[in-house]
N, CA, C, O and the ligand as a Tripos MOL2 file, in Angstrom:
@<TRIPOS>MOLECULE
protein
  261   259    66     0     0
PROTEIN
NO_CHARGES

@<TRIPOS>ATOM
      1 N         116.6840   92.0580  119.7570 N.3       1 MET1
      2 CA        116.2950   93.4330  119.9330 C.3       1 MET1
      3 C         117.3940   94.1280  120.7590 C.2       1 MET1
      4 O         117.8800   93.6760  121.7950 O.2       1 MET1
      5 N         117.7470   95.3900  120.1050 N.am      2 ALA2
      6 CA        118.8520   96.0880  120.8980 C.3       2 ALA2
      7 C         118.3710   96.5640  122.1540 C.2       2 ALA2
      8 O         117.1680   96.8110  122.2340 O.2       2 ALA2
      9 N         119.1390   96.7440  123.1950 N.am      3 THR3
     10 CA        118.7160   97.2310  124.4370 C.3       3 THR3
     11 C         119.4760   98.6850  124.6230 C.2       3 THR3
     12 O         120.5090   99.0380  124.0530 O.2       3 THR3
     13 N         118.7220   99.4030  125.5310 N.am      4 LYS4
     14 CA        119.5410  100.8350  125.6510 C.3       4 LYS4
     15 C         120.6960  100.5160  126.4570 C.2       4 LYS4
     16 O         120.7680   99.5320  127.1940 O.2       4 LYS4
     17 N         121.6480  101.4310  126.2810 N.am      5 ALA5
     18 CA        122.9620  101.4520  127.0500 C.3       5 ALA5
     19 C         122.7170  101.8680  128.3730 C.2       5 ALA5
     20 O         121.8150  102.6580  128.6510 O.2       5 ALA5
     21 N         123.5060  101.3520  129.2280 N.am      6 THR6
     22 CA        123.3750  101.7870  130.7100 C.3       6 THR6
     23 C         124.0750  103.1100  130.8330 C.2       6 THR6
     24 O         124.8050  103.4630  129.9070 O.2       6 THR6
     25 N         123.9290  103.8360  131.8340 N.am      7 LEU7
     26 CA        124.5790  105.1030  132.0330 C.3       7 LEU7
     27 C         126.0260  104.9550  131.8480 C.2       7 LEU7
     28 O         126.6270  105.7560  131.1310 O.2       7 LEU7
     29 N         126.6420  103.9780  132.4490 N.am      8 GLN8
     30 CA        128.0720  103.6420  132.3580 C.3       8 GLN8
     31 C         128.6030  103.5030  130.9350 C.2       8 GLN8
     32 O         129.6680  104.0200  130.5970 O.2       8 GLN8
     33 N         127.7920  102.7510  130.0630 N.am      9 GLU9
     34 CA        128.0970  102.4110  128.8140 C.3       9 GLU9
     35 C         128.0610  103.8010  127.9060 C.2       9 GLU9
     36 O         128.9180  104.0780  127.0670 O.2       9 GLU9
     37 N         126.9020  104.6270  128.2310 N.am     10 PHE10
     38 CA        126.6520  105.8840  127.5600 C.3      10 PHE10
     39 C         127.8720  106.7770  127.8220 C.2      10 PHE10
     40 O         128.4030  107.4390  126.9310 O.2      10 PHE10
     41 N         128.2770  106.7550  129.0810 N.am     11 GLU11
     42 CA        129.4930  107.7440  129.4030 C.3      11 GLU11
     43 C         130.8220  107.2820  128.7760 C.2      11 GLU11
     44 O         131.7160  108.0830  128.5050 O.2      11 GLU11
     45 N         130.9190  105.9240  128.5520 N.am     12 PHE12
     46 CA        132.2330  105.3980  127.9350 C.3      12 PHE12
     47 C         132.2310  106.0040  126.5100 C.2      12 PHE12
     48 O         133.2530  106.4840  126.0190 O.2      12 PHE12
     49 N         131.0160  105.9620  125.8550 N.am     13 ILE13
     50 CA        131.0090  106.3680  124.3720 C.3      13 ILE13
     51 C         131.0990  107.8620  124.4110 C.2      13 ILE13
     52 O         131.8590  108.4400  123.6340 O.2      13 ILE13
     53 N         130.3500  108.5320  125.2910 N.am     14 ASN14
     54 CA        130.4540  109.9580  125.4200 C.3      14 ASN14
     55 C         131.8980  110.4720  125.4750 C.2      14 ASN14
     56 O         132.3200  111.3930  124.7760 O.2      14 ASN14
     57 N         132.6140  109.7870  126.3750 N.am     15 ASN15
     58 CA        133.9800  110.1810  126.6950 C.3      15 ASN15
     59 C         134.8760  109.9150  125.4490 C.2      15 ASN15
     60 O         135.8340  110.6590  125.2410 O.2      15 ASN15
     61 N         134.5890  108.8520  124.5940 N.am     16 ASN16
     62 CA        135.5090  108.6230  123.4410 C.3      16 ASN16
     63 C         134.8780  109.1720  122.1900 C.2      16 ASN16
     64 O         135.4450  108.9640  121.1170 O.2      16 ASN16
     65 N         133.7420  109.8620  122.2350 N.am     17 CYS17
     66 CA        133.1340  110.3320  121.0830 C.3      17 CYS17
     67 C         134.0590  111.2480  120.2030 C.2      17 CYS17
     68 O         133.9660  111.1450  118.9800 O.2      17 CYS17
     69 N         134.8730  112.0630  120.7100 N.am     18 ALA18
     70 CA        135.6690  112.9990  120.1130 C.3      18 ALA18
     71 C         136.7420  112.2570  119.2650 C.2      18 ALA18
     72 O         137.3040  112.8650  118.3540 O.2      18 ALA18
     73 N         137.0230  111.0310  119.5250 N.am     19 ASP19
     74 CA        138.0740  110.3040  118.9460 C.3      19 ASP19
     75 C         137.5950  109.3240  117.8340 C.2      19 ASP19
     76 O         138.3780  108.7190  117.1020 O.2      19 ASP19
     77 N         136.1370  109.2130  117.7670 N.am     20 ILE20
     78 CA        135.7470  108.2000  116.9540 C.3      20 ILE20
     79 C         136.0600  108.3650  115.5150 C.2      20 ILE20
     80 O         135.9060  109.4780  115.0120 O.2      20 ILE20
     81 N         136.4710  107.4010  114.8220 N.am     21 LYS21
     82 CA        136.7160  107.5130  113.3800 C.3      21 LYS21
     83 C         135.7000  106.4650  112.7150 C.2      21 LYS21
     84 O         135.4630  105.3580  113.1990 O.2      21 LYS21
     85 N         135.1850  106.9230  111.6450 N.am     22 VAL22
     86 CA        134.1450  106.1800  110.9980 C.3      22 VAL22
     87 C         134.6080  105.7850  109.5910 C.2      22 VAL22
     88 O         134.9850  106.6750  108.8270 O.2      22 VAL22
     89 N         134.6020  104.4950  109.2010 N.am     23 ASP23
     90 CA        134.9050  104.2150  107.7980 C.3      23 ASP23
     91 C         133.7290  104.3130  106.9900 C.2      23 ASP23
     92 O         132.6520  104.6840  107.4570 O.2      23 ASP23
     93 N         133.9210  103.9490  105.6300 N.am     24 SER24
     94 CA        132.8510  104.2090  104.5810 C.3      24 SER24
     95 C         131.6350  103.2230  104.9450 C.2      24 SER24
     96 O         130.5100  103.5090  104.5360 O.2      24 SER24
     97 N         131.8330  102.1620  105.6460 N.am     25 ASN25
     98 CA        130.7250  101.2060  105.8960 C.3      25 ASN25
     99 C         130.0230  101.6690  107.3020 C.2      25 ASN25
    100 O         129.1130  101.0070  107.8020 O.2      25 ASN25
    101 N         130.4700  102.7240  107.8200 N.am     26 GLY26
    102 CA        129.7050  103.2840  109.0660 C.3      26 GLY26
    103 C         130.3420  102.5860  110.3800 C.2      26 GLY26
    104 O         129.8800  102.7710  111.5060 O.2      26 GLY26
    105 N         131.4140  101.7950  110.1150 N.am     27 LYS27
    106 CA        132.0100  101.1810  111.2060 C.3      27 LYS27
    107 C         132.9960  102.0450  112.0690 C.2      27 LYS27
    108 O         133.9240  102.5950  111.4760 O.2      27 LYS27
    109 N         132.8860  102.1800  113.2120 N.am     28 THR28
    110 CA        133.7200  103.1920  114.0490 C.3      28 THR28
    111 C         134.7880  102.3840  114.6080 C.2      28 THR28
    112 O         134.7840  101.1560  114.6860 O.2      28 THR28
    113 N         135.7780  103.2420  115.0220 N.am     29 SER29
    114 CA        137.1010  102.7800  115.5940 C.3      29 SER29
    115 C         136.7740  102.2840  117.0090 C.2      29 SER29
    116 O         137.6620  101.6800  117.6100 O.2      29 SER29
    117 N         135.5660  102.4840  117.6090 N.am     30 LEU30
    118 CA        135.3260  102.0950  119.0400 C.3      30 LEU30
    119 C         134.7540  100.7270  119.1310 C.2      30 LEU30
    120 O         134.0440  100.2220  118.2610 O.2      30 LEU30
    121 N         135.0930  100.1910  120.1900 N.am     31 LYS31
    122 CA        134.6180   98.8120  120.4790 C.3      31 LYS31
    123 C         133.5350   98.8840  121.4180 C.2      31 LYS31
    124 O         133.5350   99.6970  122.3420 O.2      31 LYS31
    125 N         132.5550   98.0110  121.1990 N.am     32 CYS32
    126 CA        131.3460   98.0040  122.2710 C.3      32 CYS32
    127 C         131.9080   97.6790  123.5740 C.2      32 CYS32
    128 O         132.7200   96.7790  123.7850 O.2      32 CYS32
    129 N         131.3620   98.5660  124.5220 N.am     33 PRO33
    130 CA        131.7680   98.4050  125.8840 C.3      33 PRO33
    131 C         131.2070   97.0990  126.4920 C.2      33 PRO33
    132 O         131.7190   96.6550  127.5190 O.2      33 PRO33
    133 N         130.1780   96.4700  125.8970 N.am     34 ARG34
    134 CA        129.5040   95.3610  126.4570 C.3      34 ARG34
    135 C         130.0840   93.8830  125.9490 C.2      34 ARG34
    136 O         130.2160   92.8940  126.6700 O.2      34 ARG34
    137 N         130.3810   93.9720  124.6020 N.am     35 CYS35
    138 CA        130.7730   92.7430  124.1450 C.3      35 CYS35
    139 C         132.1710   92.7780  123.1980 C.2      35 CYS35
    140 O         132.6690   91.7710  122.6960 O.2      35 CYS35
    141 N         132.6660   94.0630  123.0700 N.am     36 GLY36
    142 CA        133.9170   94.1170  122.4340 C.3      36 GLY36
    143 C         133.7700   94.1660  120.8570 C.2      36 GLY36
    144 O         134.7920   94.4070  120.2130 O.2      36 GLY36
    145 N         132.6890   93.9750  120.2490 N.am     37 LYS37
    146 CA        132.5920   94.0840  118.8460 C.3      37 LYS37
    147 C         132.5650   95.4330  118.3180 C.2      37 LYS37
    148 O         132.1790   96.2980  119.1050 O.2      37 LYS37
    149 N         132.8910   95.7880  117.1630 N.am     38 PRO38
    150 CA        133.0420   97.1530  116.7070 C.3      38 PRO38
    151 C         131.6150   97.7480  116.6360 C.2      38 PRO38
    152 O         130.6200   97.1210  116.2750 O.2      38 PRO38
    153 N         131.6510   99.1310  117.0580 N.am     39 LEU39
    154 CA        130.3700   99.8360  117.0780 C.3      39 LEU39
    155 C         130.1990  100.6300  115.8140 C.2      39 LEU39
    156 O         131.1270  101.1900  115.2300 O.2      39 LEU39
    157 N         128.8660  100.6350  115.4120 N.am     40 LEU40
    158 CA        128.6180  101.2120  114.0900 C.3      40 LEU40
    159 C         127.8320  102.6310  114.4930 C.2      40 LEU40
    160 O         127.1690  102.8130  115.5130 O.2      40 LEU40
    161 N         128.1030  103.6570  113.3380 N.am     41 MET41
    162 CA        127.4310  104.9430  113.6000 C.3      41 MET41
    163 C         126.6470  105.2380  112.4290 C.2      41 MET41
    164 O         127.0580  105.0350  111.2870 O.2      41 MET41
    165 N         125.4590  105.7410  112.7270 N.am     42 ASP42
    166 CA        124.6230  106.0670  111.5060 C.3      42 ASP42
    167 C         124.0870  107.5280  111.8440 C.2      42 ASP42
    168 O         123.3370  107.6960  112.8060 O.2      42 ASP42
    169 N         124.4880  108.5780  111.0310 N.am     43 ARG43
    170 CA        123.7920  109.7970  111.1000 C.3      43 ARG43
    171 C         122.5780  109.9020  110.3870 C.2      43 ARG43
    172 O         122.5100  109.4390  109.2480 O.2      43 ARG43
    173 N         121.5140  110.5110  110.9750 N.am     44 ASN44
    174 CA        120.2440  110.6060  110.3180 C.3      44 ASN44
    175 C         119.6130  111.9500  110.7350 C.2      44 ASN44
    176 O         119.0170  112.1090  111.8010 O.2      44 ASN44
    177 N         119.7990  112.9070  109.7940 N.am     45 GLY45
    178 CA        119.3740  114.2890  110.0410 C.3      45 GLY45
    179 C         120.0700  114.8670  111.2260 C.2      45 GLY45
    180 O         121.2930  115.0050  111.2640 O.2      45 GLY45
    181 N         119.3020  115.1840  112.1430 N.am     46 SER46
    182 CA        119.9220  115.8980  113.3400 C.3      46 SER46
    183 C         120.2970  114.8080  114.5890 C.2      46 SER46
    184 O         120.8280  115.1870  115.6330 O.2      46 SER46
    185 N         119.9580  113.4760  114.3310 N.am     47 SER47
    186 CA        120.1850  112.6590  115.3080 C.3      47 SER47
    187 C         121.4100  111.6440  114.8290 C.2      47 SER47
    188 O         121.6550  111.5250  113.6280 O.2      47 SER47
    189 N         122.0470  111.0300  115.6810 N.am     48 THR48
    190 CA        123.0530  110.0960  115.3890 C.3      48 THR48
    191 C         122.9050  108.6610  116.2720 C.2      48 THR48
    192 O         122.7040  108.6700  117.4860 O.2      48 THR48
    193 N         123.0040  107.7320  115.6680 N.am     49 GLU49
    194 CA        122.8830  106.5180  116.3060 C.3      49 GLU49
    195 C         124.1480  105.7380  116.4420 C.2      49 GLU49
    196 O         124.8350  105.5820  115.4320 O.2      49 GLU49
    197 N         124.4930  105.2790  117.4780 N.am     50 ILE50
    198 CA        125.6090  104.4090  117.6840 C.3      50 ILE50
    199 C         125.1010  103.0650  118.2130 C.2      50 ILE50
    200 O         124.4190  103.0110  119.2360 O.2      50 ILE50
    201 N         125.4340  102.0010  117.5180 N.am     51 TYR51
    202 CA        124.9010  100.7630  117.9780 C.3      51 TYR51
    203 C         125.9570   99.6280  117.5670 C.2      51 TYR51
    204 O         126.7940   99.7660  116.6740 O.2      51 TYR51
    205 N         125.7950   98.5340  118.3240 N.am     52 CYS52
    206 CA        126.7070   97.4470  118.2660 C.3      52 CYS52
    207 C         126.3920   96.6590  116.9660 C.2      52 CYS52
    208 O         125.2840   96.6000  116.4320 O.2      52 CYS52
    209 N         127.6140   96.0210  116.5080 N.am     53 THR53
    210 CA        127.3970   95.1120  115.2600 C.3      53 THR53
    211 C         126.5000   93.9330  115.6610 C.2      53 THR53
    212 O         125.8270   93.3640  114.8020 O.2      53 THR53
    213 N         126.4780   93.5870  116.8340 N.am     54 ASP54
    214 CA        125.4710   92.6190  117.4000 C.3      54 ASP54
    215 C         124.1790   93.2910  117.4830 C.2      54 ASP54
    216 O         124.0610   94.2990  118.1790 O.2      54 ASP54
    217 N         123.2080   92.8100  116.8280 N.am     55 PRO55
    218 CA        121.8450   93.3750  116.8760 C.3      55 PRO55
    219 C         121.1240   93.1500  118.1800 C.2      55 PRO55
    220 O         120.1130   93.7960  118.4530 O.2      55 PRO55
    221 N         121.6330   92.2390  118.9920 N.am     56 ASN56
    222 CA        120.9600   92.1370  120.2110 C.3      56 ASN56
    223 C         121.6610   92.8220  121.4160 C.2      56 ASN56
    224 O         121.4010   92.5800  122.5940 O.2      56 ASN56
    225 N         122.5650   93.6920  120.9760 N.am     57 CYS57
    226 CA        123.4710   94.4800  121.8640 C.3      57 CYS57
    227 C         122.9770   95.8990  121.9920 C.2      57 CYS57
    228 O         121.8000   96.1530  121.7340 O.2      57 CYS57
    229 N         123.7480   96.7540  122.3470 N.am     58 ILE58
    230 CA        123.3470   98.0580  122.7390 C.3      58 ILE58
    231 C         123.0320   99.1450  121.5530 C.2      58 ILE58
    232 O         123.5890   99.0430  120.4600 O.2      58 ILE58
    233 N         122.3520   99.9100  121.7660 N.am     59 LYS59
    234 CA        122.0410  101.0560  120.8420 C.3      59 LYS59
    235 C         121.7960  102.3980  121.5490 C.2      59 LYS59
    236 O         121.0260  102.4750  122.5060 O.2      59 LYS59
    237 N         122.4860  103.4840  121.0460 N.am     60 ILE60
    238 CA        122.3550  104.7230  121.6470 C.3      60 ILE60
    239 C         122.0910  105.7770  120.6130 C.2      60 ILE60
    240 O         122.8210  105.8850  119.6280 O.2      60 ILE60
    241 N         121.0240  106.5800  120.8300 N.am     61 THR61
    242 CA        120.7140  107.6990  119.9950 C.3      61 THR61
    243 C         121.0480  109.0450  120.6540 C.2      61 THR61
    244 O         120.7260  109.3550  121.8010 O.2      61 THR61
    245 N         121.7410  109.8170  119.7780 N.am     62 TYR62
    246 CA        122.1280  111.1190  120.2450 C.3      62 TYR62
    247 C         121.3130  112.1330  119.3900 C.2      62 TYR62
    248 O         120.9870  111.8310  118.2420 O.2      62 TYR62
    249 N         120.9770  113.3570  119.9500 N.am     63 ARG63
    250 CA        120.3230  114.2760  119.2580 C.3      63 ARG63
    251 C         121.1570  115.5350  119.2710 C.2      63 ARG63
    252 O         121.7020  115.9630  120.2880 O.2      63 ARG63
    253 N         121.2220  116.0950  118.0970 N.am     64 GLY64
    254 CA        121.8710  117.5030  117.9980 C.3      64 GLY64
    255 C         123.2590  117.5260  118.0320 C.2      64 GLY64
    256 O         123.8150  118.5290  118.4800 O.2      64 GLY64
    257 N         123.9600  116.5050  117.5960 N.am     65 ILE65
    258 CA        125.5680  116.5840  117.5640 C.3      65 ILE65
    259 C         125.9660  116.4190  116.1250 C.2      65 ILE65
    260 O         127.1550  116.4390  115.8070 O.2      65 ILE65
    261 ZN        127.9260   94.9080  121.9070 Zn       66 ZN66
@<TRIPOS>BOND
     1     1     2 1
     2     2     3 1
     3     3     4 2
     4     3     5 am
     5     5     6 1
     6     6     7 1
     7     7     8 2
     8     7     9 am
     9     9    10 1
    10    10    11 1
    11    11    12 2
    12    11    13 am
    13    13    14 1
    14    14    15 1
    15    15    16 2
    16    15    17 am
    17    17    18 1
    18    18    19 1
    19    19    20 2
    20    19    21 am
    21    21    22 1
    22    22    23 1
    23    23    24 2
    24    23    25 am
    25    25    26 1
    26    26    27 1
    27    27    28 2
    28    27    29 am
    29    29    30 1
    30    30    31 1
    31    31    32 2
    32    31    33 am
    33    33    34 1
    34    34    35 1
    35    35    36 2
    36    35    37 am
    37    37    38 1
    38    38    39 1
    39    39    40 2
    40    39    41 am
    41    41    42 1
    42    42    43 1
    43    43    44 2
    44    43    45 am
    45    45    46 1
    46    46    47 1
    47    47    48 2
    48    47    49 am
    49    49    50 1
    50    50    51 1
    51    51    52 2
    52    51    53 am
    53    53    54 1
    54    54    55 1
    55    55    56 2
    56    55    57 am
    57    57    58 1
    58    58    59 1
    59    59    60 2
    60    59    61 am
    61    61    62 1
    62    62    63 1
    63    63    64 2
    64    63    65 am
    65    65    66 1
    66    66    67 1
    67    67    68 2
    68    67    69 am
    69    69    70 1
    70    70    71 1
    71    71    72 2
    72    71    73 am
    73    73    74 1
    74    74    75 1
    75    75    76 2
    76    75    77 am
    77    77    78 1
    78    78    79 1
    79    79    80 2
    80    79    81 am
    81    81    82 1
    82    82    83 1
    83    83    84 2
    84    83    85 am
    85    85    86 1
    86    86    87 1
    87    87    88 2
    88    87    89 am
    89    89    90 1
    90    90    91 1
    91    91    92 2
    92    91    93 am
    93    93    94 1
    94    94    95 1
    95    95    96 2
    96    95    97 am
    97    97    98 1
    98    98    99 1
    99    99   100 2
   100    99   101 am
   101   101   102 1
   102   102   103 1
   103   103   104 2
   104   103   105 am
   105   105   106 1
   106   106   107 1
   107   107   108 2
   108   107   109 am
   109   109   110 1
   110   110   111 1
   111   111   112 2
   112   111   113 am
   113   113   114 1
   114   114   115 1
   115   115   116 2
   116   115   117 am
   117   117   118 1
   118   118   119 1
   119   119   120 2
   120   119   121 am
   121   121   122 1
   122   122   123 1
   123   123   124 2
   124   123   125 am
   125   125   126 1
   126   126   127 1
   127   127   128 2
   128   127   129 am
   129   129   130 1
   130   130   131 1
   131   131   132 2
   132   131   133 am
   133   133   134 1
   134   134   135 1
   135   135   136 2
   136   135   137 am
   137   137   138 1
   138   138   139 1
   139   139   140 2
   140   139   141 am
   141   141   142 1
   142   142   143 1
   143   143   144 2
   144   143   145 am
   145   145   146 1
   146   146   147 1
   147   147   148 2
   148   147   149 am
   149   149   150 1
   150   150   151 1
   151   151   152 2
   152   151   153 am
   153   153   154 1
   154   154   155 1
   155   155   156 2
   156   155   157 am
   157   157   158 1
   158   158   159 1
   159   159   160 2
   160   159   161 am
   161   161   162 1
   162   162   163 1
   163   163   164 2
   164   163   165 am
   165   165   166 1
   166   166   167 1
   167   167   168 2
   168   167   169 am
   169   169   170 1
   170   170   171 1
   171   171   172 2
   172   171   173 am
   173   173   174 1
   174   174   175 1
   175   175   176 2
   176   175   177 am
   177   177   178 1
   178   178   179 1
   179   179   180 2
   180   179   181 am
   181   181   182 1
   182   182   183 1
   183   183   184 2
   184   183   185 am
   185   185   186 1
   186   186   187 1
   187   187   188 2
   188   187   189 am
   189   189   190 1
   190   190   191 1
   191   191   192 2
   192   191   193 am
   193   193   194 1
   194   194   195 1
   195   195   196 2
   196   195   197 am
   197   197   198 1
   198   198   199 1
   199   199   200 2
   200   199   201 am
   201   201   202 1
   202   202   203 1
   203   203   204 2
   204   203   205 am
   205   205   206 1
   206   206   207 1
   207   207   208 2
   208   207   209 am
   209   209   210 1
   210   210   211 1
   211   211   212 2
   212   211   213 am
   213   213   214 1
   214   214   215 1
   215   215   216 2
   216   215   217 am
   217   217   218 1
   218   218   219 1
   219   219   220 2
   220   219   221 am
   221   221   222 1
   222   222   223 1
   223   223   224 2
   224   223   225 am
   225   225   226 1
   226   226   227 1
   227   227   228 2
   228   227   229 am
   229   229   230 1
   230   230   231 1
   231   231   232 2
   232   231   233 am
   233   233   234 1
   234   234   235 1
   235   235   236 2
   236   235   237 am
   237   237   238 1
   238   238   239 1
   239   239   240 2
   240   239   241 am
   241   241   242 1
   242   242   243 1
   243   243   244 2
   244   243   245 am
   245   245   246 1
   246   246   247 1
   247   247   248 2
   248   247   249 am
   249   249   250 1
   250   250   251 1
   251   251   252 2
   252   251   253 am
   253   253   254 1
   254   254   255 1
   255   255   256 2
   256   255   257 am
   257   257   258 1
   258   258   259 1
   259   259   260 2
@<TRIPOS>SUBSTRUCTURE
     1 MET1         2 RESIDUE 1 A MET
     2 ALA2         6 RESIDUE 1 A ALA
     3 THR3        10 RESIDUE 1 A THR
     4 LYS4        14 RESIDUE 1 A LYS
     5 ALA5        18 RESIDUE 1 A ALA
     6 THR6        22 RESIDUE 1 A THR
     7 LEU7        26 RESIDUE 1 A LEU
     8 GLN8        30 RESIDUE 1 A GLN
     9 GLU9        34 RESIDUE 1 A GLU
    10 PHE10       38 RESIDUE 1 A PHE
    11 GLU11       42 RESIDUE 1 A GLU
    12 PHE12       46 RESIDUE 1 A PHE
    13 ILE13       50 RESIDUE 1 A ILE
    14 ASN14       54 RESIDUE 1 A ASN
    15 ASN15       58 RESIDUE 1 A ASN
    16 ASN16       62 RESIDUE 1 A ASN
    17 CYS17       66 RESIDUE 1 A CYS
    18 ALA18       70 RESIDUE 1 A ALA
    19 ASP19       74 RESIDUE 1 A ASP
    20 ILE20       78 RESIDUE 1 A ILE
    21 LYS21       82 RESIDUE 1 A LYS
    22 VAL22       86 RESIDUE 1 A VAL
    23 ASP23       90 RESIDUE 1 A ASP
    24 SER24       94 RESIDUE 1 A SER
    25 ASN25       98 RESIDUE 1 A ASN
    26 GLY26      102 RESIDUE 1 A GLY
    27 LYS27      106 RESIDUE 1 A LYS
    28 THR28      110 RESIDUE 1 A THR
    29 SER29      114 RESIDUE 1 A SER
    30 LEU30      118 RESIDUE 1 A LEU
    31 LYS31      122 RESIDUE 1 A LYS
    32 CYS32      126 RESIDUE 1 A CYS
    33 PRO33      130 RESIDUE 1 A PRO
    34 ARG34      134 RESIDUE 1 A ARG
    35 CYS35      138 RESIDUE 1 A CYS
    36 GLY36      142 RESIDUE 1 A GLY
    37 LYS37      146 RESIDUE 1 A LYS
    38 PRO38      150 RESIDUE 1 A PRO
    39 LEU39      154 RESIDUE 1 A LEU
    40 LEU40      158 RESIDUE 1 A LEU
    41 MET41      162 RESIDUE 1 A MET
    42 ASP42      166 RESIDUE 1 A ASP
    43 ARG43      170 RESIDUE 1 A ARG
    44 ASN44      174 RESIDUE 1 A ASN
    45 GLY45      178 RESIDUE 1 A GLY
    46 SER46      182 RESIDUE 1 A SER
    47 SER47      186 RESIDUE 1 A SER
    48 THR48      190 RESIDUE 1 A THR
    49 GLU49      194 RESIDUE 1 A GLU
    50 ILE50      198 RESIDUE 1 A ILE
    51 TYR51      202 RESIDUE 1 A TYR
    52 CYS52      206 RESIDUE 1 A CYS
    53 THR53      210 RESIDUE 1 A THR
    54 ASP54      214 RESIDUE 1 A ASP
    55 PRO55      218 RESIDUE 1 A PRO
    56 ASN56      222 RESIDUE 1 A ASN
    57 CYS57      226 RESIDUE 1 A CYS
    58 ILE58      230 RESIDUE 1 A ILE
    59 LYS59      234 RESIDUE 1 A LYS
    60 ILE60      238 RESIDUE 1 A ILE
    61 THR61      242 RESIDUE 1 A THR
    62 TYR62      246 RESIDUE 1 A TYR
    63 ARG63      250 RESIDUE 1 A ARG
    64 GLY64      254 RESIDUE 1 A GLY
    65 ILE65      258 RESIDUE 1 A ILE
    66 ZN66       261 GROUP 0 **** ****
């Protein structure tokens, strides 16, 4: 089960958000701040989920970006 990112992890992704590149598989150019695996991004209507390749690692949901 994915866990919510800590504030520090959230800020890391927020700070790097502008530079994120996403390939056709949803894989981003960002590495997970917790385990170093690639982060995935999934846009769903008005919310965006960013989550680790590892299903037991972090998951962040943004709204309205
Ligand atoms: Zn991770």
